[in-house]
py3Dmol code that shows the C-alpha trace and the ligand (Angstrom):
import py3Dmol

protein = """\
ATOM      1  CA  MET A   1     141.536 141.488  69.786  1.00  0.00           C
ATOM      2  CA  LYS A   2     142.798 138.723  72.054  1.00  0.00           C
ATOM      3  CA  LEU A   3     140.660 136.120  73.795  1.00  0.00           C
ATOM      4  CA  ARG A   4     141.862 134.481  76.985  1.00  0.00           C
ATOM      5  CA  CYS A   5     140.925 130.784  76.826  1.00  0.00           C
ATOM      6  CA  GLY A   6     141.996 129.315  80.155  1.00  0.00           C
ATOM      7  CA  ASP A   7     145.792 128.985  79.858  1.00  0.00           C
ATOM      8  CA  ARG A   8     145.832 129.832  76.148  1.00  0.00           C
ATOM      9  CA  ILE A   9     145.476 133.096  74.251  1.00  0.00           C
ATOM     10  CA  LEU A  10     143.589 133.196  70.966  1.00  0.00           C
ATOM     11  CA  ASP A  11     144.524 136.093  68.708  1.00  0.00           C
ATOM     12  CA  LEU A  12     141.392 137.235  66.891  1.00  0.00           C
ATOM     13  CA  ALA A  13     143.068 140.018  64.883  1.00  0.00           C
ATOM     14  CA  SER A  14     142.412 137.849  61.828  1.00  0.00           C
ATOM     15  CA  THR A  15     139.518 135.409  61.387  1.00  0.00           C
ATOM     16  CA  LYS A  16     140.283 132.008  62.891  1.00  0.00           C
ATOM     17  CA  VAL A  17     139.132 128.573  61.777  1.00  0.00           C
ATOM     18  CA  MET A  18     137.274 126.318  64.211  1.00  0.00           C
ATOM     19  CA  GLY A  19     137.262 122.730  62.920  1.00  0.00           C
ATOM     20  CA  VAL A  20     134.175 120.638  63.622  1.00  0.00           C
ATOM     21  CA  LEU A  21     134.814 117.311  65.337  1.00  0.00           C
ATOM     22  CA  ASN A  22     131.611 115.343  65.689  1.00  0.00           C
ATOM     23  CA  THR A  23     131.669 112.310  67.942  1.00  0.00           C
ATOM     24  CA  THR A  24     127.985 111.601  67.274  1.00  0.00           C
ATOM     25  CA  PRO A  25     127.059 108.531  65.245  1.00  0.00           C
ATOM     26  CA  ASP A  26     124.213 110.478  63.570  1.00  0.00           C
ATOM     27  CA  SER A  27     125.823 113.784  62.606  1.00  0.00           C
ATOM     28  CA  PHE A  28     124.469 114.740  59.190  1.00  0.00           C
ATOM     29  CA  SER A  29     127.610 115.821  57.424  1.00  0.00           C
ATOM     30  CA  ASP A  30     130.228 113.286  58.384  1.00  0.00           C
ATOM     31  CA  GLY A  31     127.886 110.441  59.202  1.00  0.00           C
ATOM     32  CA  GLY A  32     129.602 109.281  62.368  1.00  0.00           C
ATOM     33  CA  GLN A  33     132.838 108.265  60.669  1.00  0.00           C
ATOM     34  CA  PHE A  34     134.763 109.717  63.583  1.00  0.00           C
ATOM     35  CA  SER A  35     132.888 108.070  66.402  1.00  0.00           C
ATOM     36  CA  THR A  36     135.813 106.201  67.913  1.00  0.00           C
ATOM     37  CA  VAL A  37     138.436 108.007  69.966  1.00  0.00           C
ATOM     38  CA  GLU A  38     141.298 107.019  67.666  1.00  0.00           C
ATOM     39  CA  SER A  39     139.687 108.294  64.502  1.00  0.00           C
ATOM     40  CA  ALA A  40     138.567 111.459  66.302  1.00  0.00           C
ATOM     41  CA  ILE A  41     142.141 112.178  67.380  1.00  0.00           C
ATOM     42  CA  HIS A  42     143.404 111.521  63.881  1.00  0.00           C
ATOM     43  CA  ARG A  43     140.869 113.956  62.461  1.00  0.00           C
ATOM     44  CA  ALA A  44     141.689 116.576  65.122  1.00  0.00           C
ATOM     45  CA  GLY A  45     145.415 116.347  64.317  1.00  0.00           C
ATOM     46  CA  LEU A  46     144.710 116.658  60.619  1.00  0.00           C
ATOM     47  CA  MET A  47     142.517 119.730  61.116  1.00  0.00           C
ATOM     48  CA  ALA A  48     145.125 121.362  63.386  1.00  0.00           C
ATOM     49  CA  SER A  49     147.810 120.752  60.738  1.00  0.00           C
ATOM     50  CA  GLN A  50     145.524 122.273  58.111  1.00  0.00           C
ATOM     51  CA  GLY A  51     145.181 125.529  60.014  1.00  0.00           C
ATOM     52  CA  ALA A  52     142.422 125.078  62.589  1.00  0.00           C
ATOM     53  CA  ALA A  53     143.140 127.257  65.627  1.00  0.00           C
ATOM     54  CA  ILE A  54     140.302 125.608  67.520  1.00  0.00           C
ATOM     55  CA  ILE A  55     138.806 122.107  67.476  1.00  0.00           C
ATOM     56  CA  ASP A  56     135.124 122.011  68.449  1.00  0.00           C
ATOM     57  CA  VAL A  57     134.257 118.646  70.004  1.00  0.00           C
ATOM     58  CA  GLY A  58     130.564 117.771  70.045  1.00  0.00           C
ATOM     59  CA  GLY A  59     128.666 114.719  71.287  1.00  0.00           C
ATOM     60  CA  GLU A  60     125.065 115.810  70.767  1.00  0.00           C
ATOM     61  CA  SER A  61     123.654 116.072  67.264  1.00  0.00           C
ATOM     62  CA  THR A  62     121.552 119.231  67.021  1.00  0.00           C
ATOM     63  CA  ARG A  63     120.599 118.757  63.388  1.00  0.00           C
ATOM     64  CA  PRO A  64     116.850 119.188  62.820  1.00  0.00           C
ATOM     65  CA  GLY A  65     114.983 116.176  64.196  1.00  0.00           C
ATOM     66  CA  ALA A  66     118.044 114.392  65.638  1.00  0.00           C
ATOM     67  CA  SER A  67     117.476 111.942  68.462  1.00  0.00           C
ATOM     68  CA  GLN A  68     118.250 113.090  71.994  1.00  0.00           C
ATOM     69  CA  VAL A  69     121.419 112.043  73.726  1.00  0.00           C
ATOM     70  CA  THR A  70     121.675 111.070  77.389  1.00  0.00           C
ATOM     71  CA  LEU A  71     124.121 112.857  79.653  1.00  0.00           C
ATOM     72  CA  GLN A  72     126.175 109.666  80.056  1.00  0.00           C
ATOM     73  CA  GLN A  73     126.364 109.137  76.270  1.00  0.00           C
ATOM     74  CA  GLU A  74     127.509 112.703  75.778  1.00  0.00           C
ATOM     75  CA  LEU A  75     130.159 112.398  78.499  1.00  0.00           C
ATOM     76  CA  ASP A  76     131.369 109.056  77.090  1.00  0.00           C
ATOM     77  CA  ARG A  77     131.712 110.482  73.592  1.00  0.00           C
ATOM     78  CA  VAL A  78     133.234 113.863  74.382  1.00  0.00           C
ATOM     79  CA  ILE A  79     135.469 113.610  77.434  1.00  0.00           C
ATOM     80  CA  PRO A  80     137.968 110.925  76.249  1.00  0.00           C
ATOM     81  CA  VAL A  81     138.434 112.862  73.008  1.00  0.00           C
ATOM     82  CA  VAL A  82     139.035 116.174  74.806  1.00  0.00           C
ATOM     83  CA  GLU A  83     141.510 114.475  77.140  1.00  0.00           C
ATOM     84  CA  LYS A  84     143.487 112.920  74.316  1.00  0.00           C
ATOM     85  CA  ILE A  85     143.569 116.072  72.174  1.00  0.00           C
ATOM     86  CA  SER A  86     144.704 118.053  75.191  1.00  0.00           C
ATOM     87  CA  ARG A  87     147.614 115.670  75.790  1.00  0.00           C
ATOM     88  CA  ASN A  88     148.689 115.283  72.162  1.00  0.00           C
ATOM     89  CA  ILE A  89     147.781 118.280  70.008  1.00  0.00           C
ATOM     90  CA  ASP A  90     148.772 121.930  70.413  1.00  0.00           C
ATOM     91  CA  VAL A  91     145.386 123.479  69.692  1.00  0.00           C
ATOM     92  CA  CYS A  92     142.569 125.294  71.449  1.00  0.00           C
ATOM     93  CA  ILE A  93     139.780 122.858  72.402  1.00  0.00           C
ATOM     94  CA  SER A  94     136.159 123.918  72.367  1.00  0.00           C
ATOM     95  CA  VAL A  95     133.283 121.798  73.637  1.00  0.00           C
ATOM     96  CA  ASP A  96     129.919 121.974  71.881  1.00  0.00           C
ATOM     97  CA  SER A  97     127.538 121.204  74.743  1.00  0.00           C
ATOM     98  CA  SER A  98     124.586 122.652  76.635  1.00  0.00           C
ATOM     99  CA  SER A  99     125.011 120.400  79.632  1.00  0.00           C
ATOM    100  CA  PRO A 100     126.639 121.854  82.775  1.00  0.00           C
ATOM    101  CA  GLU A 101     127.977 118.397  83.737  1.00  0.00           C
ATOM    102  CA  VAL A 102     129.739 118.062  80.374  1.00  0.00           C
ATOM    103  CA  MET A 103     131.134 121.606  80.668  1.00  0.00           C
ATOM    104  CA  ARG A 104     132.595 120.797  84.084  1.00  0.00           C
ATOM    105  CA  ALA A 105     134.118 117.480  82.977  1.00  0.00           C
ATOM    106  CA  ALA A 106     135.425 119.068  79.774  1.00  0.00           C
ATOM    107  CA  LYS A 107     137.297 121.768  81.659  1.00  0.00           C
ATOM    108  CA  GLU A 108     138.801 119.061  83.872  1.00  0.00           C
ATOM    109  CA  ALA A 109     139.835 117.150  80.721  1.00  0.00           C
ATOM    110  CA  GLY A 110     141.577 120.198  79.254  1.00  0.00           C
ATOM    111  CA  ALA A 111     138.976 122.185  77.287  1.00  0.00           C
ATOM    112  CA  HIS A 112     139.610 125.898  76.659  1.00  0.00           C
ATOM    113  CA  LEU A 113     136.272 127.182  75.396  1.00  0.00           C
ATOM    114  CA  LEU A 114     132.568 126.437  75.925  1.00  0.00           C
ATOM    115  CA  ASN A 115     130.269 126.495  72.898  1.00  0.00           C
ATOM    116  CA  ASP A 116     126.586 126.342  73.776  1.00  0.00           C
ATOM    117  CA  VAL A 117     123.884 126.357  71.090  1.00  0.00           C
ATOM    118  CA  ARG A 118     121.387 126.966  73.944  1.00  0.00           C
ATOM    119  CA  ALA A 119     123.276 130.039  75.186  1.00  0.00           C
ATOM    120  CA  LEU A 120     123.579 128.746  78.797  1.00  0.00           C
ATOM    121  CA  LYS A 121     119.806 128.441  79.225  1.00  0.00           C
ATOM    122  CA  ARG A 122     119.887 124.972  80.761  1.00  0.00           C
ATOM    123  CA  GLU A 123     119.441 124.747  84.525  1.00  0.00           C
ATOM    124  CA  GLY A 124     122.799 125.417  86.191  1.00  0.00           C
ATOM    125  CA  ALA A 125     124.695 126.219  82.972  1.00  0.00           C
ATOM    126  CA  LEU A 126     125.285 129.923  83.677  1.00  0.00           C
ATOM    127  CA  GLN A 127     126.780 129.211  87.087  1.00  0.00           C
ATOM    128  CA  VAL A 128     128.986 126.355  85.863  1.00  0.00           C
ATOM    129  CA  ALA A 129     130.273 128.451  82.956  1.00  0.00           C
ATOM    130  CA  LYS A 130     131.137 131.198  85.448  1.00  0.00           C
ATOM    131  CA  ASP A 131     132.880 128.711  87.775  1.00  0.00           C
ATOM    132  CA  MET A 132     134.870 127.103  84.929  1.00  0.00           C
ATOM    133  CA  ALA A 133     136.279 130.544  84.042  1.00  0.00           C
ATOM    134  CA  LEU A 134     136.418 129.698  80.332  1.00  0.00           C
ATOM    135  CA  PRO A 135     135.084 131.857  77.509  1.00  0.00           C
ATOM    136  CA  VAL A 136     131.625 130.905  76.327  1.00  0.00           C
ATOM    137  CA  CYS A 137     129.987 131.208  72.917  1.00  0.00           C
ATOM    138  CA  LEU A 138     126.278 132.138  73.193  1.00  0.00           C
ATOM    139  CA  MET A 139     124.305 131.016  70.139  1.00  0.00           C
ATOM    140  CA  HIS A 140     120.805 132.019  69.054  1.00  0.00           C
ATOM    141  CA  MET A 141     118.270 129.292  68.381  1.00  0.00           C
ATOM    142  CA  GLN A 142     114.519 129.634  67.843  1.00  0.00           C
ATOM    143  CA  GLY A 143     112.681 126.605  69.258  1.00  0.00           C
ATOM    144  CA  LYS A 144     114.548 123.375  69.878  1.00  0.00           C
ATOM    145  CA  PRO A 145     116.288 120.975  67.464  1.00  0.00           C
ATOM    146  CA  SER A 146     113.237 118.674  67.271  1.00  0.00           C
ATOM    147  CA  ASN A 147     110.915 121.442  66.021  1.00  0.00           C
ATOM    148  CA  MET A 148     113.042 124.452  65.067  1.00  0.00           C
ATOM    149  CA  GLN A 149     112.695 124.085  61.294  1.00  0.00           C
ATOM    150  CA  LYS A 150     108.898 123.573  61.371  1.00  0.00           C
ATOM    151  CA  ASN A 151     107.901 127.190  60.829  1.00  0.00           C
ATOM    152  CA  PRO A 152     110.620 129.696  61.710  1.00  0.00           C
ATOM    153  CA  SER A 153     109.113 133.160  62.087  1.00  0.00           C
ATOM    154  CA  TYR A 154     110.438 136.553  63.175  1.00  0.00           C
ATOM    155  CA  THR A 155     109.225 140.133  63.481  1.00  0.00           C
ATOM    156  CA  GLY A 156     112.599 141.070  62.017  1.00  0.00           C
ATOM    157  CA  VAL A 157     115.217 138.356  62.084  1.00  0.00           C
ATOM    158  CA  LEU A 158     118.135 140.739  62.536  1.00  0.00           C
ATOM    159  CA  ASP A 159     116.619 142.653  65.464  1.00  0.00           C
ATOM    160  CA  ASP A 160     115.125 139.561  67.086  1.00  0.00           C
ATOM    161  CA  VAL A 161     118.426 137.660  67.068  1.00  0.00           C
ATOM    162  CA  TYR A 162     120.332 140.754  68.168  1.00  0.00           C
ATOM    163  CA  VAL A 163     118.043 141.393  71.152  1.00  0.00           C
ATOM    164  CA  TYR A 164     118.178 137.712  72.174  1.00  0.00           C
ATOM    165  CA  LEU A 165     121.990 137.751  72.187  1.00  0.00           C
ATOM    166  CA  ALA A 166     122.094 141.078  74.051  1.00  0.00           C
ATOM    167  CA  LYS A 167     119.850 139.553  76.743  1.00  0.00           C
ATOM    168  CA  ARG A 168     121.993 136.434  77.050  1.00  0.00           C
ATOM    169  CA  ILE A 169     125.093 138.635  77.434  1.00  0.00           C
ATOM    170  CA  GLN A 170     123.246 140.436  80.248  1.00  0.00           C
ATOM    171  CA  ALA A 171     122.367 137.121  81.891  1.00  0.00           C
ATOM    172  CA  CYS A 172     126.068 136.188  81.790  1.00  0.00           C
ATOM    173  CA  ASN A 173     127.122 139.552  83.203  1.00  0.00           C
ATOM    174  CA  HIS A 174     124.581 139.067  85.980  1.00  0.00           C
ATOM    175  CA  VAL A 175     126.384 135.943  87.279  1.00  0.00           C
ATOM    176  CA  GLY A 176     129.777 137.600  86.862  1.00  0.00           C
ATOM    177  CA  ILE A 177     130.873 136.445  83.383  1.00  0.00           C
ATOM    178  CA  GLU A 178     132.526 139.523  81.878  1.00  0.00           C
ATOM    179  CA  ASN A 179     132.262 140.546  78.223  1.00  0.00           C
ATOM    180  CA  ASP A 180     135.923 139.643  77.618  1.00  0.00           C
ATOM    181  CA  GLN A 181     134.916 135.983  78.148  1.00  0.00           C
ATOM    182  CA  ILE A 182     131.843 136.032  75.892  1.00  0.00           C
ATOM    183  CA  LEU A 183     131.350 135.360  72.163  1.00  0.00           C
ATOM    184  CA  VAL A 184     128.104 135.482  70.199  1.00  0.00           C
ATOM    185  CA  ASP A 185     126.755 133.519  67.257  1.00  0.00           C
ATOM    186  CA  PRO A 186     123.545 134.243  65.274  1.00  0.00           C
ATOM    187  CA  GLY A 187     122.995 130.488  64.928  1.00  0.00           C
ATOM    188  CA  PHE A 188     122.700 129.839  61.202  1.00  0.00           C
ATOM    189  CA  GLY A 189     120.147 127.111  60.514  1.00  0.00           C
ATOM    190  CA  PHE A 190     118.793 127.002  64.058  1.00  0.00           C
ATOM    191  CA  GLY A 191     115.126 127.920  63.564  1.00  0.00           C
ATOM    192  CA  LYS A 192     115.740 129.907  60.385  1.00  0.00           C
ATOM    193  CA  THR A 193     114.777 129.708  56.728  1.00  0.00           C
ATOM    194  CA  ALA A 194     117.462 130.112  54.060  1.00  0.00           C
ATOM    195  CA  GLN A 195     116.222 133.675  53.585  1.00  0.00           C
ATOM    196  CA  HIS A 196     116.615 134.425  57.311  1.00  0.00           C
ATOM    197  CA  ASN A 197     120.123 132.977  57.190  1.00  0.00           C
ATOM    198  CA  PHE A 198     121.176 135.083  54.207  1.00  0.00           C
ATOM    199  CA  GLN A 199     119.715 138.235  55.783  1.00  0.00           C
ATOM    200  CA  LEU A 200     121.814 137.568  58.882  1.00  0.00           C
ATOM    201  CA  LEU A 201     124.932 136.963  56.792  1.00  0.00           C
ATOM    202  CA  ALA A 202     124.378 140.122  54.747  1.00  0.00           C
ATOM    203  CA  LYS A 203     124.119 142.220  57.916  1.00  0.00           C
ATOM    204  CA  LEU A 204     126.574 140.320  60.099  1.00  0.00           C
ATOM    205  CA  GLU A 205     128.475 143.517  60.919  1.00  0.00           C
ATOM    206  CA  ARG A 206     125.561 144.588  63.101  1.00  0.00           C
ATOM    207  CA  PHE A 207     126.512 141.941  65.679  1.00  0.00           C
ATOM    208  CA  LYS A 208     129.915 143.520  66.209  1.00  0.00           C
ATOM    209  CA  THR A 209     128.123 146.342  68.057  1.00  0.00           C
ATOM    210  CA  LEU A 210     127.412 143.852  70.858  1.00  0.00           C
ATOM    211  CA  GLY A 211     131.061 144.422  71.727  1.00  0.00           C
ATOM    212  CA  VAL A 212     132.181 140.776  71.831  1.00  0.00           C
ATOM    213  CA  PRO A 213     133.721 138.487  69.186  1.00  0.00           C
ATOM    214  CA  VAL A 214     131.382 136.969  66.590  1.00  0.00           C
ATOM    215  CA  LEU A 215     131.456 133.268  65.684  1.00  0.00           C
ATOM    216  CA  VAL A 216     129.527 131.799  62.741  1.00  0.00           C
ATOM    217  CA  GLY A 217     128.752 128.281  61.571  1.00  0.00           C
ATOM    218  CA  MET A 218     127.354 127.849  58.065  1.00  0.00           C
ATOM    219  CA  SER A 219     129.510 124.960  56.896  1.00  0.00           C
ATOM    220  CA  ARG A 220     127.620 122.435  54.742  1.00  0.00           C
ATOM    221  CA  LYS A 221     124.282 123.638  56.086  1.00  0.00           C
ATOM    222  CA  SER A 222     121.040 123.634  54.103  1.00  0.00           C
ATOM    223  CA  MET A 223     121.298 127.379  53.359  1.00  0.00           C
ATOM    224  CA  ILE A 224     124.342 126.527  51.221  1.00  0.00           C
ATOM    225  CA  GLY A 225     122.523 123.607  49.627  1.00  0.00           C
ATOM    226  CA  GLU A 226     119.548 125.825  48.791  1.00  0.00           C
ATOM    227  CA  ALA A 227     121.692 128.552  47.249  1.00  0.00           C
ATOM    228  CA  LEU A 228     123.197 125.857  45.023  1.00  0.00           C
ATOM    229  CA  GLY A 229     119.872 124.461  43.881  1.00  0.00           C
ATOM    230  CA  GLY A 230     119.659 121.647  46.400  1.00  0.00           C
ATOM    231  CA  VAL A 231     123.086 119.987  46.141  1.00  0.00           C
ATOM    232  CA  SER A 232     123.902 117.243  48.646  1.00  0.00           C
ATOM    233  CA  VAL A 233     126.033 117.764  51.757  1.00  0.00           C
ATOM    234  CA  ASP A 234     129.254 116.524  50.120  1.00  0.00           C
ATOM    235  CA  GLU A 235     128.855 119.059  47.280  1.00  0.00           C
ATOM    236  CA  ARG A 236     128.740 122.093  49.591  1.00  0.00           C
ATOM    237  CA  THR A 237     132.440 122.775  50.231  1.00  0.00           C
ATOM    238  CA  VAL A 238     132.949 125.647  47.787  1.00  0.00           C
ATOM    239  CA  GLY A 239     129.666 127.302  48.790  1.00  0.00           C
ATOM    240  CA  SER A 240     130.611 126.948  52.449  1.00  0.00           C
ATOM    241  CA  VAL A 241     134.016 128.519  51.843  1.00  0.00           C
ATOM    242  CA  ALA A 242     132.323 131.412  50.013  1.00  0.00           C
ATOM    243  CA  ALA A 243     130.040 131.948  53.006  1.00  0.00           C
ATOM    244  CA  ALA A 244     133.047 131.892  55.364  1.00  0.00           C
ATOM    245  CA  VAL A 245     134.827 134.518  53.243  1.00  0.00           C
ATOM    246  CA  ILE A 246     131.748 136.763  53.254  1.00  0.00           C
ATOM    247  CA  ALA A 247     131.437 136.364  57.031  1.00  0.00           C
ATOM    248  CA  ALA A 248     135.125 137.212  57.498  1.00  0.00           C
ATOM    249  CA  MET A 249     134.760 140.297  55.290  1.00  0.00           C
ATOM    250  CA  HIS A 250     131.781 141.306  57.450  1.00  0.00           C
ATOM    251  CA  GLY A 251     133.831 140.973  60.626  1.00  0.00           C
ATOM    252  CA  ALA A 252     133.388 137.400  61.900  1.00  0.00           C
ATOM    253  CA  HIS A 253     136.211 136.481  64.283  1.00  0.00           C
ATOM    254  CA  ILE A 254     135.786 132.707  64.146  1.00  0.00           C
ATOM    255  CA  VAL A 255     134.245 130.451  61.498  1.00  0.00           C
ATOM    256  CA  ARG A 256     133.160 126.946  62.472  1.00  0.00           C
ATOM    257  CA  VAL A 257     133.765 124.623  59.497  1.00  0.00           C
ATOM    258  CA  HIS A 258     134.210 121.047  58.318  1.00  0.00           C
ATOM    259  CA  ASP A 259     136.541 121.823  55.396  1.00  0.00           C
ATOM    260  CA  VAL A 260     139.469 123.287  57.296  1.00  0.00           C
ATOM    261  CA  LYS A 261     142.178 123.364  54.637  1.00  0.00           C
ATOM    262  CA  GLU A 262     140.029 125.074  52.027  1.00  0.00           C
ATOM    263  CA  THR A 263     138.597 127.584  54.499  1.00  0.00           C
ATOM    264  CA  TYR A 264     141.990 128.371  56.006  1.00  0.00           C
ATOM    265  CA  GLN A 265     143.433 129.146  52.561  1.00  0.00           C
ATOM    266  CA  ALA A 266     140.488 131.369  51.652  1.00  0.00           C
ATOM    267  CA  LEU A 267     140.806 133.252  54.950  1.00  0.00           C
ATOM    268  CA  GLU A 268     144.531 133.811  54.341  1.00  0.00           C
ATOM    269  CA  VAL A 269     143.493 135.711  51.222  1.00  0.00           C
ATOM    270  CA  VAL A 270     140.975 137.748  53.255  1.00  0.00           C
ATOM    271  CA  LYS A 271     143.766 138.503  55.726  1.00  0.00           C
ATOM    272  CA  ALA A 272     146.022 139.738  52.911  1.00  0.00           C
ATOM    273  CA  VAL A 273     143.236 141.985  51.610  1.00  0.00           C
ATOM    274  CA  LYS A 274     142.582 143.467  55.042  1.00  0.00           C
ATOM    275  CA  ALA A 275     146.303 144.059  55.630  1.00  0.00           C
TER     276      ALA A 275
END
"""
ligand_1 = """\
16
7PJ
C 126.733 125.445 65.244
C 127.260 125.020 66.456
C 126.790 126.833 64.904
C 127.902 127.173 67.021
C 126.432 123.334 65.405
C 126.066 121.731 62.322
C 125.153 121.724 63.475
N 127.850 125.869 67.345
N 127.059 123.684 66.553
N 127.380 127.643 65.835
N 126.231 124.369 64.597
N 128.466 128.042 67.871
O 127.277 121.826 62.411
O 125.510 121.622 61.212
O 126.322 127.298 63.866
S 125.941 121.688 65.093
"""
view = py3Dmol.view(width=600, height=400)
view.addModel(protein, "pdb")
view.setStyle({"model": 0}, {"cartoon": {"style": "trace"}})
view.addModel(ligand_1, "xyz")
view.setStyle({"model": 1}, {"stick": {}})
view.zoomTo()
view.show()
């Protein structure tokens, strides 16, 4: 399976690593260490050299209870980083944003992929994504970041998430975004208990029947911490790599991670098994 990402082609025959690049000062897992452009570029180059096929640049923290970001803050954080990666590093650039203005500016700055945790539900986002002609990842979230972990509840988490994603694919199709430019993501940790998350991971294959590539992000999240008896964020690398391997074995095309080198090596082993 090949994904056209603007002027690049991403080969999804084997599971690819998407490295997380947070430009937020309050991101939970790297604490804003990479909030200046220079350090962000350094980190992006390192992740690309470690095997990341995609760098996901984000300027809005969506961790539970995070403070809201203004449009200008998000633009100021994200766009200079996208521009500089695009000029200096041979890698696919994804932008983690729900804002149509950021999507437009990001494409202009050289982005190849749109990653929206709100699945293009913001006013104007569907149309801008269509106009930018870049692939878009539609993620499931129940509630919004400020309240999503209060009391997550589902009739059946698998069916509920599946139906939501199917409807968002339809909404995309309706404005002319074809399936070959769509990815889906069950949204681990976004309005879900650890049990919900592990049910989704166990049955991840189900999402392949939506007919578009599947992206997952479990890296360092609380589901990993809970499985390990409550270990802190910096003790979650091995658990996160295990989750990435399971996802890849269940058909995930892209895994969004912080620990690129470790995940890349583990996925090379998965690739050898599948071959
Ligand atoms: C995800 C994301 C995810 C996609 C974040 C964090 C929270 N985008 N952006 N999927 N998570 N597509 O990294 O902990 O799971 S931000």
